[in-house]
PDB file with SEQRES, HELIX, SHEET and CRYST1 records, atoms N, CA, C and O in Angstrom:
SEQRES   1 A   83  MET LYS THR TRP THR ARG LYS LYS THR PHE GLU PRO GLU          
SEQRES   2 A   83  PHE GLU ASP TRP THR VAL LEU ARG ASP ARG LEU VAL VAL          
SEQRES   3 A   83  GLY ARG VAL PHE TRP ASP VAL THR GLN GLY GLY ALA ARG          
SEQRES   4 A   83  ALA GLU VAL TRP ARG TRP SER VAL ILE THR MET PRO SER          
SEQRES   5 A   83  ARG THR GLY TYR CYS GLU THR LEU GLU GLY ALA LEU GLU          
SEQRES   6 A   83  GLN VAL LYS ALA HIS ALA THR ASP ARG TRP GLY HIS GLN          
SEQRES   7 A   83  PRO TYR ARG TRP PRO                                          
HELIX    1 AA1 GLY A   37  ARG A   39  5                                   3    
HELIX    2 AA2 LEU A   60  HIS A   70  1                                  11    
SHEET    1 AA1 5 TRP A   4  LYS A   8  0                                        
SHEET    2 AA1 5 ASP A  16  ARG A  21 -1                                        
SHEET    3 AA1 5 LEU A  24  ASP A  32 -1                                        
SHEET    4 AA1 5 VAL A  42  VAL A  47 -1                                        
SHEET    5 AA1 5 ARG A  53  CYS A  57 -1                                        
CRYST1    1.000    1.000    1.000  90.00  90.00  90.00 P 1           1          
ATOM      1  N   MET A   1       0.785  -1.132  -0.028  1.00  0.00           N  
ATOM      2  CA  MET A   1       0.014  -0.031  -0.074  1.00  0.00           C  
ATOM      3  C   MET A   1       0.872   1.251   0.003  1.00  0.00           C  
ATOM      4  O   MET A   1       1.737   1.357   0.873  1.00  0.00           O  
ATOM      5  N   LYS A   2       0.651   2.170  -0.849  1.00  0.00           N  
ATOM      6  CA  LYS A   2       1.401   3.418  -0.931  1.00  0.00           C  
ATOM      7  C   LYS A   2       0.925   4.365   0.126  1.00  0.00           C  
ATOM      8  O   LYS A   2      -0.270   4.455   0.407  1.00  0.00           O  
ATOM      9  N   THR A   3       1.935   5.130   0.760  1.00  0.00           N  
ATOM     10  CA  THR A   3       1.723   6.224   1.722  1.00  0.00           C  
ATOM     11  C   THR A   3       1.789   7.577   1.046  1.00  0.00           C  
ATOM     12  O   THR A   3       2.802   7.912   0.433  1.00  0.00           O  
ATOM     13  N   TRP A   4       0.739   8.350   1.145  1.00  0.00           N  
ATOM     14  CA  TRP A   4       0.748   9.644   0.475  1.00  0.00           C  
ATOM     15  C   TRP A   4       0.843  10.656   1.761  1.00  0.00           C  
ATOM     16  O   TRP A   4       0.265  10.498   2.836  1.00  0.00           O  
ATOM     17  N   THR A   5       1.643  11.651   1.420  1.00  0.00           N  
ATOM     18  CA  THR A   5       1.801  12.667   2.449  1.00  0.00           C  
ATOM     19  C   THR A   5       2.029  14.108   1.780  1.00  0.00           C  
ATOM     20  O   THR A   5       2.486  14.154   0.638  1.00  0.00           O  
ATOM     21  N   ARG A   6       1.764  15.108   2.370  1.00  0.00           N  
ATOM     22  CA  ARG A   6       2.085  16.471   1.847  1.00  0.00           C  
ATOM     23  C   ARG A   6       2.746  17.369   2.930  1.00  0.00           C  
ATOM     24  O   ARG A   6       2.520  17.257   4.135  1.00  0.00           O  
ATOM     25  N   LYS A   7       3.519  18.198   2.411  1.00  0.00           N  
ATOM     26  CA  LYS A   7       4.230  19.120   3.318  1.00  0.00           C  
ATOM     27  C   LYS A   7       4.291  20.424   2.716  1.00  0.00           C  
ATOM     28  O   LYS A   7       4.385  20.582   1.499  1.00  0.00           O  
ATOM     29  N   LYS A   8       4.232  21.480   3.663  1.00  0.00           N  
ATOM     30  CA  LYS A   8       4.327  22.939   3.248  1.00  0.00           C  
ATOM     31  C   LYS A   8       5.635  23.121   2.538  1.00  0.00           C  
ATOM     32  O   LYS A   8       6.677  22.618   2.958  1.00  0.00           O  
ATOM     33  N   THR A   9       5.559  23.835   1.477  1.00  0.00           N  
ATOM     34  CA  THR A   9       6.878  23.966   0.596  1.00  0.00           C  
ATOM     35  C   THR A   9       7.569  25.218   1.132  1.00  0.00           C  
ATOM     36  O   THR A   9       8.787  25.258   1.309  1.00  0.00           O  
ATOM     37  N   PHE A  10       6.742  26.244   1.386  1.00  0.00           N  
ATOM     38  CA  PHE A  10       7.261  27.443   1.878  1.00  0.00           C  
ATOM     39  C   PHE A  10       6.690  27.946   3.263  1.00  0.00           C  
ATOM     40  O   PHE A  10       6.359  27.103   4.097  1.00  0.00           O  
ATOM     41  N   GLU A  11       6.567  29.254   3.527  1.00  0.00           N  
ATOM     42  CA  GLU A  11       6.036  29.700   4.691  1.00  0.00           C  
ATOM     43  C   GLU A  11       4.646  29.332   4.853  1.00  0.00           C  
ATOM     44  O   GLU A  11       3.913  29.167   3.877  1.00  0.00           O  
ATOM     45  N   PRO A  12       4.214  29.182   6.174  1.00  0.00           N  
ATOM     46  CA  PRO A  12       2.857  28.699   6.398  1.00  0.00           C  
ATOM     47  C   PRO A  12       1.795  29.436   5.722  1.00  0.00           C  
ATOM     48  O   PRO A  12       0.775  28.829   5.396  1.00  0.00           O  
ATOM     49  N   GLU A  13       1.943  30.836   5.447  1.00  0.00           N  
ATOM     50  CA  GLU A  13       0.872  31.541   4.889  1.00  0.00           C  
ATOM     51  C   GLU A  13       0.648  31.410   3.388  1.00  0.00           C  
ATOM     52  O   GLU A  13      -0.295  31.929   2.791  1.00  0.00           O  
ATOM     53  N   PHE A  14       1.579  30.686   2.847  1.00  0.00           N  
ATOM     54  CA  PHE A  14       1.460  30.290   1.353  1.00  0.00           C  
ATOM     55  C   PHE A  14       0.824  28.920   1.203  1.00  0.00           C  
ATOM     56  O   PHE A  14       1.206  27.961   1.873  1.00  0.00           O  
ATOM     57  N   GLU A  15      -0.176  28.848   0.291  1.00  0.00           N  
ATOM     58  CA  GLU A  15      -0.742  27.541   0.058  1.00  0.00           C  
ATOM     59  C   GLU A  15       0.027  26.741  -0.987  1.00  0.00           C  
ATOM     60  O   GLU A  15      -0.422  26.552  -2.118  1.00  0.00           O  
ATOM     61  N   ASP A  16       1.143  26.300  -0.588  1.00  0.00           N  
ATOM     62  CA  ASP A  16       2.011  25.619  -1.597  1.00  0.00           C  
ATOM     63  C   ASP A  16       2.508  24.312  -0.931  1.00  0.00           C  
ATOM     64  O   ASP A  16       3.238  24.357   0.059  1.00  0.00           O  
ATOM     65  N   TRP A  17       2.109  23.170  -1.478  1.00  0.00           N  
ATOM     66  CA  TRP A  17       2.421  21.826  -0.996  1.00  0.00           C  
ATOM     67  C   TRP A  17       3.327  21.006  -1.775  1.00  0.00           C  
ATOM     68  O   TRP A  17       3.261  21.097  -3.001  1.00  0.00           O  
ATOM     69  N   THR A  18       4.171  20.209  -1.235  1.00  0.00           N  
ATOM     70  CA  THR A  18       4.946  19.339  -1.879  1.00  0.00           C  
ATOM     71  C   THR A  18       4.359  17.910  -1.557  1.00  0.00           C  
ATOM     72  O   THR A  18       4.220  17.530  -0.394  1.00  0.00           O  
ATOM     73  N   VAL A  19       4.020  17.137  -2.657  1.00  0.00           N  
ATOM     74  CA  VAL A  19       3.376  15.854  -2.437  1.00  0.00           C  
ATOM     75  C   VAL A  19       4.453  14.630  -2.449  1.00  0.00           C  
ATOM     76  O   VAL A  19       5.311  14.590  -3.331  1.00  0.00           O  
ATOM     77  N   LEU A  20       4.377  13.706  -1.506  1.00  0.00           N  
ATOM     78  CA  LEU A  20       5.224  12.779  -1.490  1.00  0.00           C  
ATOM     79  C   LEU A  20       4.467  11.391  -1.475  1.00  0.00           C  
ATOM     80  O   LEU A  20       3.402  11.234  -0.876  1.00  0.00           O  
ATOM     81  N   ARG A  21       5.074  10.454  -2.146  1.00  0.00           N  
ATOM     82  CA  ARG A  21       4.517   9.120  -2.085  1.00  0.00           C  
ATOM     83  C   ARG A  21       5.602   8.163  -1.613  1.00  0.00           C  
ATOM     84  O   ARG A  21       6.639   8.033  -2.262  1.00  0.00           O  
ATOM     85  N   ASP A  22       5.375   7.499  -0.496  1.00  0.00           N  
ATOM     86  CA  ASP A  22       6.356   6.638   0.147  1.00  0.00           C  
ATOM     87  C   ASP A  22       7.683   7.482   0.460  1.00  0.00           C  
ATOM     88  O   ASP A  22       8.817   7.051   0.253  1.00  0.00           O  
ATOM     89  N   ARG A  23       7.413   8.620   0.937  1.00  0.00           N  
ATOM     90  CA  ARG A  23       8.549   9.615   1.293  1.00  0.00           C  
ATOM     91  C   ARG A  23       9.372  10.078   0.041  1.00  0.00           C  
ATOM     92  O   ARG A  23      10.440  10.649   0.256  1.00  0.00           O  
ATOM     93  N   LEU A  24       8.997   9.895  -1.133  1.00  0.00           N  
ATOM     94  CA  LEU A  24       9.619  10.340  -2.356  1.00  0.00           C  
ATOM     95  C   LEU A  24       8.739  11.480  -3.002  1.00  0.00           C  
ATOM     96  O   LEU A  24       7.539  11.289  -3.198  1.00  0.00           O  
ATOM     97  N   VAL A  25       9.331  12.622  -3.317  1.00  0.00           N  
ATOM     98  CA  VAL A  25       8.639  13.653  -3.864  1.00  0.00           C  
ATOM     99  C   VAL A  25       8.091  13.337  -5.351  1.00  0.00           C  
ATOM    100  O   VAL A  25       8.838  13.051  -6.287  1.00  0.00           O  
ATOM    101  N   VAL A  26       6.800  13.420  -5.432  1.00  0.00           N  
ATOM    102  CA  VAL A  26       6.269  13.165  -6.849  1.00  0.00           C  
ATOM    103  C   VAL A  26       5.585  14.231  -7.521  1.00  0.00           C  
ATOM    104  O   VAL A  26       5.287  14.111  -8.709  1.00  0.00           O  
ATOM    105  N   GLY A  27       5.269  15.415  -6.769  1.00  0.00           N  
ATOM    106  CA  GLY A  27       4.523  16.463  -7.242  1.00  0.00           C  
ATOM    107  C   GLY A  27       4.418  17.669  -6.415  1.00  0.00           C  
ATOM    108  O   GLY A  27       5.119  17.847  -5.418  1.00  0.00           O  
ATOM    109  N   ARG A  28       3.510  18.519  -6.849  1.00  0.00           N  
ATOM    110  CA  ARG A  28       3.375  19.832  -6.172  1.00  0.00           C  
ATOM    111  C   ARG A  28       1.971  20.356  -6.422  1.00  0.00           C  
ATOM    112  O   ARG A  28       1.458  20.237  -7.534  1.00  0.00           O  
ATOM    113  N   VAL A  29       1.321  20.953  -5.374  1.00  0.00           N  
ATOM    114  CA  VAL A  29       0.072  21.577  -5.482  1.00  0.00           C  
ATOM    115  C   VAL A  29       0.118  22.926  -4.879  1.00  0.00           C  
ATOM    116  O   VAL A  29       0.529  23.042  -3.725  1.00  0.00           O  
ATOM    117  N   PHE A  30      -0.265  23.949  -5.553  1.00  0.00           N  
ATOM    118  CA  PHE A  30      -0.210  25.295  -5.032  1.00  0.00           C  
ATOM    119  C   PHE A  30      -1.447  26.193  -5.466  1.00  0.00           C  
ATOM    120  O   PHE A  30      -2.082  25.949  -6.492  1.00  0.00           O  
ATOM    121  N   TRP A  31      -1.739  27.235  -4.627  1.00  0.00           N  
ATOM    122  CA  TRP A  31      -2.810  28.035  -4.982  1.00  0.00           C  
ATOM    123  C   TRP A  31      -2.277  29.176  -5.915  1.00  0.00           C  
ATOM    124  O   TRP A  31      -1.462  29.984  -5.470  1.00  0.00           O  
ATOM    125  N   ASP A  32      -2.718  29.247  -7.169  1.00  0.00           N  
ATOM    126  CA  ASP A  32      -2.113  30.025  -8.180  1.00  0.00           C  
ATOM    127  C   ASP A  32      -2.925  31.242  -8.576  1.00  0.00           C  
ATOM    128  O   ASP A  32      -3.980  31.119  -9.198  1.00  0.00           O  
ATOM    129  N   VAL A  33      -2.411  32.470  -8.201  1.00  0.00           N  
ATOM    130  CA  VAL A  33      -3.215  33.615  -8.365  1.00  0.00           C  
ATOM    131  C   VAL A  33      -2.635  34.463  -9.637  1.00  0.00           C  
ATOM    132  O   VAL A  33      -2.987  35.625  -9.836  1.00  0.00           O  
ATOM    133  N   THR A  34      -1.717  33.773 -10.472  1.00  0.00           N  
ATOM    134  CA  THR A  34      -1.013  34.459 -11.424  1.00  0.00           C  
ATOM    135  C   THR A  34      -1.602  34.299 -12.787  1.00  0.00           C  
ATOM    136  O   THR A  34      -1.174  34.938 -13.748  1.00  0.00           O  
ATOM    137  N   GLN A  35      -2.595  33.434 -12.870  1.00  0.00           N  
ATOM    138  CA  GLN A  35      -3.106  33.109 -14.244  1.00  0.00           C  
ATOM    139  C   GLN A  35      -4.039  34.182 -14.749  1.00  0.00           C  
ATOM    140  O   GLN A  35      -4.127  34.316 -15.970  1.00  0.00           O  
ATOM    141  N   GLY A  36      -4.737  34.952 -13.963  1.00  0.00           N  
ATOM    142  CA  GLY A  36      -5.652  36.031 -14.470  1.00  0.00           C  
ATOM    143  C   GLY A  36      -6.731  35.523 -15.364  1.00  0.00           C  
ATOM    144  O   GLY A  36      -6.761  34.340 -15.705  1.00  0.00           O  
ATOM    145  N   GLY A  37      -7.681  36.458 -15.777  1.00  0.00           N  
ATOM    146  CA  GLY A  37      -8.731  36.052 -16.573  1.00  0.00           C  
ATOM    147  C   GLY A  37      -9.748  34.971 -15.942  1.00  0.00           C  
ATOM    148  O   GLY A  37     -10.147  35.043 -14.780  1.00  0.00           O  
ATOM    149  N   ALA A  38     -10.073  34.084 -16.743  1.00  0.00           N  
ATOM    150  CA  ALA A  38     -11.148  32.988 -16.253  1.00  0.00           C  
ATOM    151  C   ALA A  38     -10.545  32.034 -15.294  1.00  0.00           C  
ATOM    152  O   ALA A  38     -11.256  31.364 -14.546  1.00  0.00           O  
ATOM    153  N   ARG A  39      -9.201  31.952 -15.295  1.00  0.00           N  
ATOM    154  CA  ARG A  39      -8.591  30.941 -14.433  1.00  0.00           C  
ATOM    155  C   ARG A  39      -7.986  31.577 -13.202  1.00  0.00           C  
ATOM    156  O   ARG A  39      -7.082  30.971 -12.627  1.00  0.00           O  
ATOM    157  N   ALA A  40      -8.411  32.761 -12.741  1.00  0.00           N  
ATOM    158  CA  ALA A  40      -7.814  33.379 -11.665  1.00  0.00           C  
ATOM    159  C   ALA A  40      -8.074  32.621 -10.349  1.00  0.00           C  
ATOM    160  O   ALA A  40      -9.168  32.111 -10.105  1.00  0.00           O  
ATOM    161  N   GLU A  41      -7.093  32.573  -9.568  1.00  0.00           N  
ATOM    162  CA  GLU A  41      -7.141  31.909  -8.309  1.00  0.00           C  
ATOM    163  C   GLU A  41      -7.797  30.556  -8.243  1.00  0.00           C  
ATOM    164  O   GLU A  41      -8.907  30.312  -7.769  1.00  0.00           O  
ATOM    165  N   VAL A  42      -6.868  29.635  -8.838  1.00  0.00           N  
ATOM    166  CA  VAL A  42      -7.179  28.191  -8.897  1.00  0.00           C  
ATOM    167  C   VAL A  42      -6.012  27.395  -8.326  1.00  0.00           C  
ATOM    168  O   VAL A  42      -4.886  27.870  -8.181  1.00  0.00           O  
ATOM    169  N   TRP A  43      -6.367  26.133  -8.008  1.00  0.00           N  
ATOM    170  CA  TRP A  43      -5.230  25.319  -7.572  1.00  0.00           C  
ATOM    171  C   TRP A  43      -4.523  24.682  -8.828  1.00  0.00           C  
ATOM    172  O   TRP A  43      -5.134  24.103  -9.726  1.00  0.00           O  
ATOM    173  N   ARG A  44      -3.248  24.850  -8.782  1.00  0.00           N  
ATOM    174  CA  ARG A  44      -2.382  24.224  -9.956  1.00  0.00           C  
ATOM    175  C   ARG A  44      -1.735  23.019  -9.325  1.00  0.00           C  
ATOM    176  O   ARG A  44      -1.310  22.989  -8.170  1.00  0.00           O  
ATOM    177  N   TRP A  45      -1.702  22.056 -10.167  1.00  0.00           N  
ATOM    178  CA  TRP A  45      -1.027  20.784  -9.675  1.00  0.00           C  
ATOM    179  C   TRP A  45       0.078  20.367 -10.836  1.00  0.00           C  
ATOM    180  O   TRP A  45      -0.077  20.610 -12.033  1.00  0.00           O  
ATOM    181  N   SER A  46       1.119  19.754 -10.312  1.00  0.00           N  
ATOM    182  CA  SER A  46       1.990  19.261 -11.212  1.00  0.00           C  
ATOM    183  C   SER A  46       2.709  17.932 -10.717  1.00  0.00           C  
ATOM    184  O   SER A  46       2.917  17.762  -9.516  1.00  0.00           O  
ATOM    185  N   VAL A  47       3.057  17.059 -11.606  1.00  0.00           N  
ATOM    186  CA  VAL A  47       3.664  15.780 -11.320  1.00  0.00           C  
ATOM    187  C   VAL A  47       5.000  15.791 -12.021  1.00  0.00           C  
ATOM    188  O   VAL A  47       5.124  16.015 -13.226  1.00  0.00           O  
ATOM    189  N   ILE A  48       5.989  15.537 -11.193  1.00  0.00           N  
ATOM    190  CA  ILE A  48       7.466  15.462 -11.726  1.00  0.00           C  
ATOM    191  C   ILE A  48       7.947  14.255 -12.227  1.00  0.00           C  
ATOM    192  O   ILE A  48       9.052  14.245 -12.771  1.00  0.00           O  
ATOM    193  N   THR A  49       7.185  13.074 -12.113  1.00  0.00           N  
ATOM    194  CA  THR A  49       7.620  11.906 -12.609  1.00  0.00           C  
ATOM    195  C   THR A  49       7.325  11.866 -14.152  1.00  0.00           C  
ATOM    196  O   THR A  49       6.730  12.811 -14.670  1.00  0.00           O  
ATOM    197  N   MET A  50       7.713  10.841 -14.854  1.00  0.00           N  
ATOM    198  CA  MET A  50       7.701  10.862 -16.287  1.00  0.00           C  
ATOM    199  C   MET A  50       6.406  10.037 -16.695  1.00  0.00           C  
ATOM    200  O   MET A  50       6.143   8.976 -16.130  1.00  0.00           O  
ATOM    201  N   PRO A  51       5.679  10.520 -17.608  1.00  0.00           N  
ATOM    202  CA  PRO A  51       5.740  11.777 -18.201  1.00  0.00           C  
ATOM    203  C   PRO A  51       5.124  12.796 -17.206  1.00  0.00           C  
ATOM    204  O   PRO A  51       4.172  12.503 -16.482  1.00  0.00           O  
ATOM    205  N   SER A  52       5.731  14.023 -17.214  1.00  0.00           N  
ATOM    206  CA  SER A  52       5.161  15.079 -16.374  1.00  0.00           C  
ATOM    207  C   SER A  52       3.955  15.534 -16.800  1.00  0.00           C  
ATOM    208  O   SER A  52       3.604  15.446 -17.976  1.00  0.00           O  
ATOM    209  N   ARG A  53       3.225  16.060 -15.854  1.00  0.00           N  
ATOM    210  CA  ARG A  53       1.853  16.563 -16.128  1.00  0.00           C  
ATOM    211  C   ARG A  53       1.639  17.795 -15.294  1.00  0.00           C  
ATOM    212  O   ARG A  53       2.280  17.987 -14.261  1.00  0.00           O  
ATOM    213  N   THR A  54       0.704  18.653 -15.763  1.00  0.00           N  
ATOM    214  CA  THR A  54       0.309  19.790 -14.918  1.00  0.00           C  
ATOM    215  C   THR A  54      -1.094  20.116 -15.271  1.00  0.00           C  
ATOM    216  O   THR A  54      -1.501  19.785 -16.385  1.00  0.00           O  
ATOM    217  N   GLY A  55      -1.899  20.748 -14.413  1.00  0.00           N  
ATOM    218  CA  GLY A  55      -3.273  21.119 -14.703  1.00  0.00           C  
ATOM    219  C   GLY A  55      -3.801  22.091 -13.510  1.00  0.00           C  
ATOM    220  O   GLY A  55      -3.059  22.571 -12.653  1.00  0.00           O  
ATOM    221  N   TYR A  56      -5.142  22.291 -13.591  1.00  0.00           N  
ATOM    222  CA  TYR A  56      -5.714  23.216 -12.673  1.00  0.00           C  
ATOM    223  C   TYR A  56      -6.918  22.431 -11.974  1.00  0.00           C  
ATOM    224  O   TYR A  56      -7.497  21.519 -12.564  1.00  0.00           O  
ATOM    225  N   CYS A  57      -7.238  22.810 -10.770  1.00  0.00           N  
ATOM    226  CA  CYS A  57      -8.476  22.338 -10.169  1.00  0.00           C  
ATOM    227  C   CYS A  57      -9.092  23.459  -9.319  1.00  0.00           C  
ATOM    228  O   CYS A  57      -8.421  24.429  -8.966  1.00  0.00           O  
ATOM    229  N   GLU A  58     -10.336  23.308  -9.012  1.00  0.00           N  
ATOM    230  CA  GLU A  58     -11.041  24.399  -8.151  1.00  0.00           C  
ATOM    231  C   GLU A  58     -10.746  24.109  -6.752  1.00  0.00           C  
ATOM    232  O   GLU A  58     -10.914  25.032  -5.955  1.00  0.00           O  
ATOM    233  N   THR A  59     -10.304  22.900  -6.289  1.00  0.00           N  
ATOM    234  CA  THR A  59     -10.205  22.684  -4.948  1.00  0.00           C  
ATOM    235  C   THR A  59      -8.837  22.078  -4.546  1.00  0.00           C  
ATOM    236  O   THR A  59      -8.181  21.566  -5.453  1.00  0.00           O  
ATOM    237  N   LEU A  60      -8.417  22.077  -3.502  1.00  0.00           N  
ATOM    238  CA  LEU A  60      -7.200  21.425  -2.907  1.00  0.00           C  
ATOM    239  C   LEU A  60      -7.245  19.953  -3.175  1.00  0.00           C  
ATOM    240  O   LEU A  60      -6.360  19.329  -3.760  1.00  0.00           O  
ATOM    241  N   GLU A  61      -8.346  19.457  -2.700  1.00  0.00           N  
ATOM    242  CA  GLU A  61      -8.636  17.991  -2.690  1.00  0.00           C  
ATOM    243  C   GLU A  61      -8.549  17.461  -4.142  1.00  0.00           C  
ATOM    244  O   GLU A  61      -7.959  16.412  -4.402  1.00  0.00           O  
ATOM    245  N   GLY A  62      -9.129  18.187  -5.031  1.00  0.00           N  
ATOM    246  CA  GLY A  62      -9.187  17.866  -6.491  1.00  0.00           C  
ATOM    247  C   GLY A  62      -7.784  17.741  -6.952  1.00  0.00           C  
ATOM    248  O   GLY A  62      -7.372  16.721  -7.505  1.00  0.00           O  
ATOM    249  N   ALA A  63      -7.029  18.820  -6.713  1.00  0.00           N  
ATOM    250  CA  ALA A  63      -5.627  18.871  -7.134  1.00  0.00           C  
ATOM    251  C   ALA A  63      -4.770  17.699  -6.559  1.00  0.00           C  
ATOM    252  O   ALA A  63      -3.965  17.113  -7.283  1.00  0.00           O  
ATOM    253  N   LEU A  64      -4.933  17.401  -5.389  1.00  0.00           N  
ATOM    254  CA  LEU A  64      -4.264  16.308  -4.813  1.00  0.00           C  
ATOM    255  C   LEU A  64      -4.595  15.094  -5.428  1.00  0.00           C  
ATOM    256  O   LEU A  64      -3.675  14.327  -5.715  1.00  0.00           O  
ATOM    257  N   GLU A  65      -5.887  14.755  -5.708  1.00  0.00           N  
ATOM    258  CA  GLU A  65      -6.252  13.612  -6.418  1.00  0.00           C  
ATOM    259  C   GLU A  65      -5.581  13.476  -7.851  1.00  0.00           C  
ATOM    260  O   GLU A  65      -5.202  12.395  -8.299  1.00  0.00           O  
ATOM    261  N   GLN A  66      -5.485  14.570  -8.460  1.00  0.00           N  
ATOM    262  CA  GLN A  66      -4.919  14.558  -9.807  1.00  0.00           C  
ATOM    263  C   GLN A  66      -3.450  14.138  -9.828  1.00  0.00           C  
ATOM    264  O   GLN A  66      -2.969  13.421 -10.705  1.00  0.00           O  
ATOM    265  N   VAL A  67      -2.725  14.680  -8.712  1.00  0.00           N  
ATOM    266  CA  VAL A  67      -1.357  14.279  -8.551  1.00  0.00           C  
ATOM    267  C   VAL A  67      -1.242  12.794  -8.330  1.00  0.00           C  
ATOM    268  O   VAL A  67      -0.414  12.111  -8.931  1.00  0.00           O  
ATOM    269  N   LYS A  68      -2.138  12.290  -7.408  1.00  0.00           N  
ATOM    270  CA  LYS A  68      -2.245  10.798  -7.199  1.00  0.00           C  
ATOM    271  C   LYS A  68      -2.528   9.999  -8.461  1.00  0.00           C  
ATOM    272  O   LYS A  68      -1.914   8.958  -8.698  1.00  0.00           O  
ATOM    273  N   ALA A  69      -3.389  10.453  -9.209  1.00  0.00           N  
ATOM    274  CA  ALA A  69      -3.689   9.713 -10.363  1.00  0.00           C  
ATOM    275  C   ALA A  69      -2.570   9.693 -11.493  1.00  0.00           C  
ATOM    276  O   ALA A  69      -2.420   8.718 -12.229  1.00  0.00           O  
ATOM    277  N   HIS A  70      -1.834  10.791 -11.570  1.00  0.00           N  
ATOM    278  CA  HIS A  70      -0.883  10.856 -12.610  1.00  0.00           C  
ATOM    279  C   HIS A  70       0.646  10.523 -12.188  1.00  0.00           C  
ATOM    280  O   HIS A  70       1.510  10.448 -13.062  1.00  0.00           O  
ATOM    281  N   ALA A  71       0.924  10.342 -10.943  1.00  0.00           N  
ATOM    282  CA  ALA A  71       2.264  10.157 -10.542  1.00  0.00           C  
ATOM    283  C   ALA A  71       2.654   8.638 -10.951  1.00  0.00           C  
ATOM    284  O   ALA A  71       1.862   7.703 -10.836  1.00  0.00           O  
ATOM    285  N   THR A  72       3.879   8.519 -11.408  1.00  0.00           N  
ATOM    286  CA  THR A  72       4.309   7.176 -11.796  1.00  0.00           C  
ATOM    287  C   THR A  72       5.548   6.797 -11.113  1.00  0.00           C  
ATOM    288  O   THR A  72       6.065   7.646 -10.388  1.00  0.00           O  
ATOM    289  N   ASP A  73       6.118   5.612 -11.240  1.00  0.00           N  
ATOM    290  CA  ASP A  73       7.370   5.162 -10.757  1.00  0.00           C  
ATOM    291  C   ASP A  73       8.421   5.477 -11.736  1.00  0.00           C  
ATOM    292  O   ASP A  73       9.547   5.080 -11.436  1.00  0.00           O  
ATOM    293  N   ARG A  74       8.286   6.101 -12.828  1.00  0.00           N  
ATOM    294  CA  ARG A  74       9.198   6.377 -13.782  1.00  0.00           C  
ATOM    295  C   ARG A  74       9.807   7.704 -13.550  1.00  0.00           C  
ATOM    296  O   ARG A  74       9.111   8.623 -13.119  1.00  0.00           O  
ATOM    297  N   TRP A  75      11.098   7.866 -13.816  1.00  0.00           N  
ATOM    298  CA  TRP A  75      11.943   9.126 -13.606  1.00  0.00           C  
ATOM    299  C   TRP A  75      12.599   9.456 -14.960  1.00  0.00           C  
ATOM    300  O   TRP A  75      13.150   8.561 -15.601  1.00  0.00           O  
ATOM    301  N   GLY A  76      12.553  10.650 -15.378  1.00  0.00           N  
ATOM    302  CA  GLY A  76      13.331  11.096 -16.602  1.00  0.00           C  
ATOM    303  C   GLY A  76      14.820  11.130 -16.364  1.00  0.00           C  
ATOM    304  O   GLY A  76      15.626  11.001 -17.285  1.00  0.00           O  
ATOM    305  N   HIS A  77      15.154  11.303 -15.134  1.00  0.00           N  
ATOM    306  CA  HIS A  77      16.652  11.250 -14.842  1.00  0.00           C  
ATOM    307  C   HIS A  77      16.857  10.911 -13.406  1.00  0.00           C  
ATOM    308  O   HIS A  77      15.928  11.004 -12.603  1.00  0.00           O  
ATOM    309  N   GLN A  78      18.102  10.505 -13.050  1.00  0.00           N  
ATOM    310  CA  GLN A  78      18.362  10.164 -11.604  1.00  0.00           C  
ATOM    311  C   GLN A  78      18.290  11.510 -10.808  1.00  0.00           C  
ATOM    312  O   GLN A  78      18.658  12.568 -11.319  1.00  0.00           O  
ATOM    313  N   PRO A  79      17.820  11.429  -9.587  1.00  0.00           N  
ATOM    314  CA  PRO A  79      17.783  12.519  -8.710  1.00  0.00           C  
ATOM    315  C   PRO A  79      19.157  13.183  -8.601  1.00  0.00           C  
ATOM    316  O   PRO A  79      20.189  12.514  -8.670  1.00  0.00           O  
ATOM    317  N   TYR A  80      19.154  14.511  -8.430  1.00  0.00           N  
ATOM    318  CA  TYR A  80      20.374  15.112  -8.305  1.00  0.00           C  
ATOM    319  C   TYR A  80      21.169  14.737  -7.093  1.00  0.00           C  
ATOM    320  O   TYR A  80      20.618  14.529  -6.011  1.00  0.00           O  
ATOM    321  N   ARG A  81      22.490  14.650  -7.275  1.00  0.00           N  
ATOM    322  CA  ARG A  81      23.433  14.204  -6.227  1.00  0.00           C  
ATOM    323  C   ARG A  81      23.210  12.744  -5.951  1.00  0.00           C  
ATOM    324  O   ARG A  81      23.368  12.295  -4.816  1.00  0.00           O  
ATOM    325  N   TRP A  82      22.854  12.009  -6.947  1.00  0.00           N  
ATOM    326  CA  TRP A  82      22.699  10.602  -6.907  1.00  0.00           C  
ATOM    327  C   TRP A  82      24.071   9.968  -6.689  1.00  0.00           C  
ATOM    328  O   TRP A  82      24.992  10.283  -7.442  1.00  0.00           O  
ATOM    329  N   PRO A  83      24.264   9.055  -5.661  1.00  0.00           N  
ATOM    330  CA  PRO A  83      25.650   8.540  -5.400  1.00  0.00           C  
ATOM    331  C   PRO A  83      26.227   7.658  -6.537  1.00  0.00           C  
ATOM    332  O   PRO A  83      27.356   7.179  -6.434  1.00  0.00           O  
TER     333      PRO A  83                                                      
END                                                                             
């Protein structure tokens, strides 16, 4: 069974989360106010595993579900500082 957790990426006042699966970073979810227009103030999600994916959701829970759905065990390169 996979263990999913999230941690604050920056200061507590920012809605910016790093998403981990089994203690390995697989993505990020944050409150994005930079889009403007019809997409102003939405949750943006991204998956850093391969293939990488990004998108938008109206809720934090929805964005976290998208990261869970799209994260894979494949990596495009070894993590930095790999021994």
